[in-house]
C-alpha positions, -999 to 999 in steps of 0.1 A, spaced: 144 612 -247 165 581 -263 201 573 -276 201 555 -308 237 535 -310 251 515 -335 269 483 -330 305 490 -328 327 466 -350 347 491 -368 353 526 -371 349 535 -332 369 553 -309 377 550 -272 382 581 -253 388 590 -213 353 604 -200 375 631 -184 378 654 -216 341 655 -223 338 664 -187 363 689 -185 342 722 -180 371 745 -186 369 732 -225 346 748 -251 325 724 -271 347 732 -298 378 723 -283 365 691 -268 357 684 -309 389 691 -317 406 668 -293 379 643 -298 393 642 -334 427 643 -331 425 615 -304 406 593 -332 440 591 -352 467 564 -346 495 572 -321 522 577 -347 497 605 -366 517 638 -376 494 669 -372 496 696 -394 476 727 -383 465 736 -419 455 702 -425 432 698 -397 414 731 -403 398 715 -435 383 692 -413 358 714 -396 335 743 -409 344 766 -381 371 787 -401 406 795 -390 398 817 -363 378 796 -343 399 764 -350 428 783 -336 411 796 -303 399 760 -298 435 748 -305 450 776 -282 422 763 -254 441 724 -257 473 740 -249 462 763 -226 446 738 -205 477 709 -209 458 687 -236 484 698 -265 519 709 -269 540 719 -299 571 728 -299 596 737 -332 622 712 -343 653 728 -358 681 719 -378 712 742 -385 693 770 -362 661 770 -384 628 759 -377 622 728 -401 587 713 -387 566 717 -356 562 685 -333 527 679 -317 520 661 -285 483 650 -279 471 642 -242 441 625 -233 445 638 -200 459 672 -192 494 676 -181 495 708 -163 473 701 -136 500 702 -108 505 740 -119 468 749 -117 461 750 -81 443 717 -82 438 692 -51 460 661 -54 459 653 -18 424 634 -28 435 603 -38 406 578 -35 410 544 -51 369 537 -44 367 555 -73 384 536 -98 364 511 -119 380 473 -110 367 462 -142 385 485 -166 418 485 -143 435 465 -172 429 494 -194 445 521 -173 480 531 -182 491 548 -152 509 540 -114 488 569 -102 451 581 -99 443 616 -97 407 628 -85 401 667 -94 373 688 -91 369 706 -123 359 746 -126 321 734 -129 298 749 -105 268 734 -117 280 698 -108 298 682 -75 313 654 -96 346 642 -93 366 635 -126 389 609 -127 422 618 -148 445 591 -156 481 605 -161 505 581 -177 539 594 -163 556 564 -173 547 560 -209 551 597 -210 591 602 -194 600 571 -214 588 589 -249 606 619 -240 638 597 -229 636 582 -263 631 618 -280 663 633 -263 685 602 -255 680 606 -221 674 582 -189 652 601 -166 631 581 -139 594 585 -141 590 577 -105 589 606 -79 611 607 -48 598 638 -30 571 661 -36 584 693 -19 
């Protein structure tokens, strides 16, 4: 077998491999997430529009979309004006944001698994190593959670001033 690749000068996407190795996600959910992450950072997502870019149909799309919400890759929330929903906001995460609430072992932080050549590409102060629910593999998947960027974004949106650092884990 061989993989035939093209030279990537334009029209390509760089993704964290963790989402592709997340055995909790179906191929459908991985495809939806990869498509969404291929868009610019300020892209506005409309569910009806997203469904038009695949051939799976509404039920299939929604089940994949719900997987992404369930496992922390997606958040959707309403925006209200005068007590009425005027639109829905969607936040897409390249790494799941709810790992700490899912009985995941975070005590096994291993700096030896960090790829030193790509250190400049990482957007995080914290490296989390976790085993996903894949019984066929003993690979450890590495997630880089960009706490500072997330908290800065939320502070800007809510006009607050929370810190991204944790003083106690209890």
